[in-house]
C-alpha positions as CSV (number, residue, x, y, z in Angstrom):
1,M,2.7,-53.2,60.7
2,H,6.3,-52.5,61.7
3,K,7.0,-52.4,65.4
4,Y,6.1,-48.7,65.4
5,S,5.3,-45.8,63.2
6,V,5.7,-42.0,63.8
7,R,2.9,-39.7,62.7
8,C,1.9,-36.1,62.9
9,P,-1.1,-35.5,65.2
10,T,-2.2,-32.6,63.1
11,C,-2.4,-34.2,59.6
12,G,-2.2,-37.8,60.7
13,E,0.4,-38.6,58.0
14,M,3.2,-41.1,58.7
15,Q,6.6,-39.6,59.0
16,D,10.2,-40.9,58.8
17,P,10.7,-42.7,62.1
18,M,13.8,-40.6,62.8
19,S,12.1,-37.3,62.0
20,L,11.8,-34.5,64.5
21,I,9.2,-32.4,62.6
22,C,6.2,-32.9,60.3
23,S,7.2,-33.1,56.6
24,K,4.2,-30.8,55.8
25,G,5.5,-28.2,58.2
26,H,2.8,-28.5,60.9
27,D,3.9,-27.1,64.3
28,A,3.3,-30.3,66.2
29,L,5.1,-32.9,68.3
30,L,5.2,-36.1,66.3
31,R,3.8,-39.1,68.1
32,T,4.6,-42.8,68.1
33,F,2.1,-45.6,67.3
34,Y,2.9,-49.1,68.3
35,G,2.0,-52.4,66.6
36,A,1.5,-54.0,70.1
37,S,-1.9,-52.8,71.2
38,Q,-1.5,-54.0,74.8
39,L,1.4,-53.4,77.2
40,I,3.1,-56.8,77.8
41,P,6.3,-56.4,79.9
42,R,9.4,-58.2,78.6
43,N,11.8,-60.1,80.8
44,I,14.6,-57.7,80.0
45,P,16.5,-55.6,82.6
46,G,15.9,-51.9,83.1
47,I,13.8,-49.7,80.8
48,W,13.8,-52.4,78.2
49,E,11.0,-54.2,80.1
50,F,8.8,-51.8,78.1
51,Y,10.5,-52.7,74.8
52,D,7.3,-53.1,72.9
53,W,6.3,-49.5,73.6
54,L,9.7,-47.9,72.9
55,P,10.7,-46.7,69.4
56,V,13.7,-49.0,69.1
57,D,14.6,-52.2,67.3
58,G,17.3,-53.3,69.8
59,I,18.7,-52.6,73.3
60,I,21.8,-51.4,75.0
61,G,22.4,-54.3,77.3
62,E,24.5,-52.5,80.0
63,G,23.8,-49.8,82.5
64,T,20.1,-49.0,82.2
65,G,17.7,-48.7,85.1
66,K,14.0,-48.2,85.4
67,T,11.4,-46.6,87.6
68,V,10.5,-48.4,90.7
69,T,6.9,-47.8,91.9
70,Y,5.8,-48.7,95.5
71,K,3.0,-47.8,97.8
72,S,3.9,-45.1,100.3
73,E,3.2,-45.8,104.0
74,A,4.8,-43.2,106.3
75,F,4.5,-40.2,104.0
76,A,1.0,-41.1,102.9
77,R,0.0,-41.5,106.5
78,E,1.4,-38.0,107.3
79,L,-0.7,-36.5,104.5
80,G,-3.8,-38.6,105.3
81,L,-3.7,-40.3,102.0
82,S,-4.7,-44.0,101.6
83,D,-3.6,-44.7,98.0
84,L,-0.4,-42.8,97.3
85,Y,2.2,-44.5,95.1
86,I,5.8,-43.2,94.7
87,A,7.4,-43.6,91.3
88,F,11.1,-43.5,92.3
89,N,13.8,-42.8,89.8
90,G,17.2,-43.1,91.2
91,Y,19.5,-45.3,93.3
92,W,18.0,-47.2,96.3
93,P,19.3,-50.8,96.6
94,E,16.6,-51.8,99.2
95,K,13.9,-51.0,96.6
96,N,15.9,-52.5,93.7
97,A,16.2,-49.1,92.2
98,S,19.4,-48.9,90.1
99,M,19.2,-45.7,88.0
100,M,22.9,-44.9,88.4
101,T,22.8,-41.3,87.5
102,C,20.0,-40.7,90.1
103,T,17.8,-38.9,87.6
104,F,14.9,-40.1,85.4
105,K,16.8,-38.5,82.4
106,D,18.3,-41.9,82.1
107,L,14.9,-43.0,80.7
108,E,15.4,-40.5,77.8
109,A,19.1,-41.1,77.1
110,F,19.0,-44.9,76.5
111,P,16.3,-45.1,73.8
112,T,17.7,-42.0,72.2
113,M,21.1,-43.5,72.0
114,Q,19.8,-46.9,70.8
115,R,18.1,-45.2,67.8
116,L,21.3,-43.5,66.9
117,L,23.2,-46.8,67.0
118,E,20.5,-48.4,64.9
119,R,21.2,-45.8,62.2
120,Q,24.9,-46.6,62.5
121,D,25.4,-42.9,62.8
122,R,28.8,-42.0,64.1
123,R,28.2,-38.3,64.1
124,I,28.8,-36.5,67.4
125,M,25.7,-36.1,69.4
126,A,25.2,-32.5,70.8
127,V,23.3,-32.2,74.0
128,A,22.5,-29.1,76.0
129,S,21.6,-29.5,79.6
130,A,21.3,-27.8,83.0
131,G,23.0,-30.9,84.5
132,N,20.8,-34.0,84.8
133,T,20.3,-34.7,81.1
134,A,24.1,-34.2,80.6
135,R,24.8,-36.8,83.3
136,A,22.5,-39.3,81.8
137,F,23.9,-38.9,78.3
138,A,27.5,-39.0,79.6
139,H,26.6,-42.3,81.3
140,V,25.2,-44.0,78.2
141,C,27.9,-42.6,75.9
142,S,30.6,-43.9,78.2
143,I,29.0,-47.4,77.7
144,T,28.5,-47.2,73.9
145,R,31.6,-45.1,73.2
146,Q,29.5,-42.8,71.0
147,P,31.1,-39.4,70.8
148,L,29.3,-36.8,72.7
149,L,29.4,-33.0,73.0
150,L,27.8,-31.6,76.2
151,V,27.0,-27.9,76.4
152,V,26.1,-26.8,79.9
153,P,25.9,-23.5,81.9
154,Q,29.0,-22.9,83.9
155,N,27.0,-22.9,87.2
156,S,25.8,-26.5,86.4
157,V,29.2,-28.2,86.1
158,H,29.1,-29.4,89.7
159,R,26.3,-31.8,88.7
160,L,28.4,-33.6,86.0
161,W,29.9,-36.8,87.4
162,T,29.9,-40.4,86.2
163,L,30.7,-43.9,87.4
164,H,33.0,-44.3,84.5
165,E,36.7,-43.6,84.8
166,D,37.2,-43.3,81.1
167,T,35.3,-40.3,79.7
168,S,37.3,-39.9,76.6
169,S,34.2,-40.1,74.4
170,I,32.9,-36.9,76.0
171,C,33.7,-33.3,75.2
172,L,32.4,-30.9,77.8
173,V,31.9,-27.2,77.1
174,T,30.7,-24.8,79.8
175,V,28.9,-21.6,78.9
176,E,28.9,-18.3,80.7
177,G,25.2,-17.9,80.5
178,D,21.9,-19.8,81.3
179,Y,20.4,-23.0,80.1
180,Y,18.7,-21.4,77.1
181,N,22.1,-19.9,76.1
182,A,23.5,-23.4,76.2
183,I,20.6,-24.7,74.1
184,E,21.1,-22.0,71.5
185,L,24.8,-22.8,71.2
186,A,24.3,-26.5,71.1
187,N,21.6,-26.1,68.3
188,K,24.0,-24.0,66.2
189,V,26.7,-26.6,66.5
190,A,24.3,-29.5,65.9
191,S,23.3,-28.0,62.5
192,R,26.9,-28.7,61.2
193,E,27.6,-31.7,59.2
194,M,29.6,-33.8,61.7
195,F,27.0,-33.3,64.5
196,V,23.5,-34.6,65.3
197,S,21.0,-33.1,67.7
198,E,19.3,-35.3,70.3
199,G,16.1,-33.4,69.5
200,G,14.8,-32.4,72.9
201,A,11.0,-32.6,73.3
202,K,10.6,-33.3,69.6
203,N,12.3,-36.6,69.9
204,V,9.8,-39.4,70.4
205,A,12.4,-41.7,72.0
206,R,12.9,-39.1,74.8
207,R,9.2,-38.7,75.4
208,D,8.4,-42.4,75.2
209,G,11.3,-43.2,77.5
210,M,10.0,-40.8,80.1
211,G,6.5,-42.2,79.6
212,T,7.7,-45.5,81.1
213,V,7.2,-43.9,84.5
214,M,3.5,-44.0,84.0
215,L,3.7,-47.5,82.5
216,D,5.6,-48.9,85.5
217,A,3.1,-47.1,87.9
218,V,0.1,-48.6,86.1
219,L,1.5,-52.1,86.1
220,T,2.2,-51.8,89.8
221,I,-1.2,-50.3,90.7
222,G,-3.2,-52.3,88.2
223,K,-5.1,-49.3,86.9
224,L,-4.5,-45.7,85.8
225,P,-4.2,-43.3,88.7
226,M,-6.5,-40.4,89.2
227,H,-3.7,-38.0,89.8
228,Y,-0.1,-37.6,88.6
229,F,2.4,-35.2,90.3
230,Q,5.7,-34.1,88.8
231,A,8.0,-31.1,88.9
232,V,8.8,-29.9,85.3
233,G,11.2,-27.6,83.5
234,S,10.2,-27.8,79.9
235,G,7.1,-29.8,80.8
236,T,8.1,-32.7,78.5
237,G,7.7,-35.2,81.4
238,G,4.1,-34.1,81.7
239,I,3.5,-34.5,78.0
240,S,5.1,-38.0,78.2
241,S,2.8,-39.1,81.0
242,W,-0.3,-37.9,79.1
243,E,0.8,-39.7,75.9
244,A,1.5,-42.9,77.8
245,S,-1.9,-42.7,79.5
246,L,-3.6,-42.4,76.1
247,R,-1.9,-45.7,75.1
248,L,-2.9,-47.3,78.3
249,I,-6.5,-46.4,77.8
250,Q,-6.4,-47.9,74.3
251,D,-4.9,-51.0,75.9
252,G,-8.4,-51.4,77.5
253,R,-7.3,-53.1,80.8
254,F,-6.5,-50.2,83.0
255,G,-9.4,-47.8,82.9
256,N,-10.7,-45.1,80.5
257,V,-10.1,-41.8,82.4
258,L,-6.9,-39.8,81.9
259,P,-4.9,-39.1,85.1
260,Q,-5.1,-35.4,86.0
261,L,-1.7,-33.8,85.6
262,H,-0.4,-31.8,88.5
263,L,2.8,-30.1,87.3
264,A,5.0,-27.9,89.5
265,Q,7.7,-25.3,89.0
266,N,10.0,-23.4,91.3
267,L,9.1,-19.8,91.9
268,P,9.9,-17.1,90.9
269,C,11.3,-18.7,87.6
270,A,8.2,-20.5,86.4
271,P,7.5,-19.8,82.7
272,L,4.8,-22.5,82.3
273,I,2.8,-21.1,85.2
274,S,2.8,-17.7,83.6
275,L,1.7,-19.1,80.3
276,W,-1.0,-21.3,81.8
277,A,-2.4,-18.7,84.2
278,N,-2.6,-16.0,81.5
279,N,-4.0,-18.4,78.9
280,V,-1.5,-17.1,76.3
281,A,0.9,-18.7,73.8
282,D,3.3,-15.7,73.8
283,Q,6.5,-17.0,75.5
284,S,8.1,-13.6,75.5
285,I,6.6,-13.0,78.9
286,V,9.3,-15.1,80.5
287,D,11.6,-13.3,82.8
288,R,15.1,-13.2,81.3
289,K,16.7,-12.6,84.7
290,C,16.0,-16.2,85.7
291,P,17.2,-18.5,87.0
292,K,18.1,-16.6,90.2
293,D,18.3,-18.1,93.7
294,M,16.2,-21.1,92.7
295,Y,16.0,-24.1,94.9
296,A,15.9,-26.3,91.8
297,D,17.4,-24.3,88.9
298,V,17.3,-27.4,86.6
299,L,13.5,-26.7,86.4
300,F,14.0,-23.5,84.5
301,N,13.5,-23.5,80.7
302,R,13.0,-20.2,79.0
303,K,11.2,-21.7,75.9
304,P,9.2,-24.8,76.9
305,P,7.1,-26.7,74.3
306,Y,3.9,-25.1,75.5
307,S,1.7,-24.0,72.6
308,V,2.9,-26.5,70.0
309,V,0.2,-29.1,69.0
310,G,0.6,-32.0,71.5
311,G,2.5,-29.7,73.9
312,V,2.1,-28.8,77.6
313,R,-1.0,-26.7,77.0
314,D,-2.8,-29.5,75.2
315,A,-1.7,-32.0,77.9
316,L,-3.1,-29.8,80.7
317,Q,-6.3,-29.1,78.9
318,A,-6.9,-32.8,78.0
319,T,-6.4,-34.0,81.6
320,G,-8.0,-31.0,83.4
321,G,-4.6,-30.4,84.8
322,R,-3.2,-27.9,87.4
323,M,0.1,-26.0,87.7
324,Y,1.7,-25.2,91.0
325,G,4.2,-22.5,91.9
326,I,6.5,-23.7,94.7
327,D,8.8,-21.3,96.6
328,N,12.2,-22.3,98.0
329,A,11.1,-22.6,101.6
330,A,8.2,-24.9,100.7
331,A,10.4,-27.1,98.6
332,A,13.1,-27.4,101.3
333,N,10.4,-28.2,103.9
334,A,8.9,-30.9,101.7
335,R,12.3,-32.4,101.0
336,Q,13.1,-32.7,104.7
337,L,9.7,-34.3,105.5
338,F,9.8,-36.8,102.6
339,E,13.4,-37.9,103.4
340,E,12.6,-38.4,107.1
341,L,9.5,-40.4,106.4
342,E,10.4,-42.4,103.3
343,G,14.1,-43.0,104.3
344,I,15.9,-41.9,101.1
345,D,17.4,-38.6,99.9
346,I,15.8,-36.9,96.9
347,N,16.9,-34.2,94.5
348,P,15.7,-30.6,94.7
349,A,13.5,-30.9,91.7
350,A,11.7,-33.9,93.2
351,A,11.2,-31.9,96.4
352,V,9.2,-29.3,94.3
353,A,6.8,-32.1,93.3
354,V,6.5,-33.3,96.9
355,A,5.6,-29.7,97.9
356,A,3.0,-29.6,95.1
357,L,1.3,-32.7,96.5
358,M,1.3,-31.3,100.0
359,R,-0.3,-28.1,98.5
360,A,-3.0,-30.1,96.7
361,V,-3.8,-31.9,100.0
362,E,-4.0,-28.6,101.9
363,K,-6.2,-27.0,99.2
364,K,-8.4,-30.2,99.0
365,F,-7.7,-30.5,95.3
366,I,-7.6,-34.3,95.9
367,D,-9.5,-36.6,98.2
368,R,-7.8,-38.8,100.7
369,N,-8.9,-42.0,99.0
370,D,-7.9,-40.9,95.4
371,S,-5.2,-43.0,93.7
372,I,-2.1,-40.8,93.2
373,V,1.3,-41.2,91.6
374,L,4.1,-38.9,92.8
375,N,7.1,-38.9,90.4
376,I,10.3,-38.6,92.3
377,T,12.4,-37.6,89.3
378,G,15.7,-38.0,91.1
379,G,16.9,-39.5,94.3
380,G,19.5,-41.6,96.1
381,M,22.4,-39.4,95.2
382,E,23.8,-39.2,98.7
383,R,23.4,-43.0,99.0
384,L,25.2,-43.5,95.7
385,H,28.1,-41.3,96.7
386,R,28.6,-43.5,99.8
387,D,28.5,-46.7,97.8
388,Y,30.5,-45.9,94.7
389,N,33.6,-44.0,93.5
390,L,32.4,-41.2,91.2
391,Y,34.4,-39.2,88.7
392,N,33.8,-35.5,88.0
393,L,33.7,-34.5,84.3
394,V,36.4,-32.0,83.6
395,P,35.4,-29.2,81.1
396,D,37.4,-29.2,77.9
397,M,36.7,-25.5,77.3
398,R,34.7,-22.5,78.5
399,V,33.0,-20.0,76.2
400,S,30.8,-16.9,76.7
401,A,27.3,-17.0,75.3
402,H,28.0,-13.5,74.0
403,D,31.1,-14.4,72.1
404,P,30.3,-14.3,68.3
405,E,33.1,-16.9,67.8
406,A,31.8,-19.3,70.4
407,E,30.3,-21.7,67.9
408,L,33.5,-21.9,65.8
409,K,35.6,-22.4,69.0
410,I,33.5,-25.3,70.1
411,V,33.7,-27.0,66.7
412,G,37.4,-26.5,66.7
413,K,37.8,-28.0,70.2
414,V,35.5,-31.0,69.3
415,S,37.4,-31.6,66.0
416,E,40.7,-31.6,67.9
417,K,39.5,-34.0,70.6
418,F,37.8,-36.5,68.3
419,K,40.3,-36.0,65.4
420,R,37.5,-35.1,63.0
């Protein structure tokens, strides 16, 4: 068997390794199957430690970080928990955490970019983002010099910075609209000949990259945890943890019970909570006025991969999972408490996950001796700003989501910048 294969979970048929959809048209997230039946960490820096369970045939040697899992003391004691582990994704030198964009989106960007390089594909990658994903892809593209188009909402541009002074490989377009408007525009542009889409939740490299959070946690703990907490926008991180847990069960050394997923969103803009609570697949119920006054607006995605086979609904059902709606005040309080007790700053989205854990303890959804993994999806940004010179990405152009010529304008600007 090759290092890995990609198959449809509905029909079971093998697909082109780079495919994003089933060749028979099934509405399902394709899944990776690896030749290595057990997880054996490699002596390679960063995410490449999990090389055998990543859908790549090489590595990008520079700039990658990985999750750092450690057992909590002060915060666990505050909550009365005896077996709480923090999966930290960010910058924290004292913990050897070196994810230099301070977001676990790095875990998606590096394997996605490596696969593009393996295809010797010099098309321009088009990425839509509310900020964190854009920062991660800007980081890796500045290293590889792969041309990149970033399409982000105008109100997210403040999140776009990099450690790299030379950002000539990046074309940044801001959109007067929300994240979904940015996704729609990026998808239209990506359908053109000189562009390639990064694929979103459909991309197995993105999901398997995020799944390394669970891999690192299990290697640290020595077993699968009973509970897994994460704040989600699209919910792809929850899907990734579920898929990684399935592989770990097949490994045979870490237990045979799936961790219960505890996924959190920021009220009032919480599409996944509405879908799960109402037991429906109709995503038209999402409030189009969002995001508005959100503590963590990066968590809003108007069309998450919920009802697709292998999507969020399946992940929650398979694990007996729960969804949490966290308001701004609860998130802010959780952030302050965590930072005081653990000694590192965290991003707003991570604070939503912390608040969900606090809610679960309060409601007695978990027992004090249960093994728990809390995914801090981003942190250490304040510390990084103190330690490094950062460069803000400057937009190349601004378009309106309602401009019928927006797509053509973006293509023109990109062609001009990269001389295509």
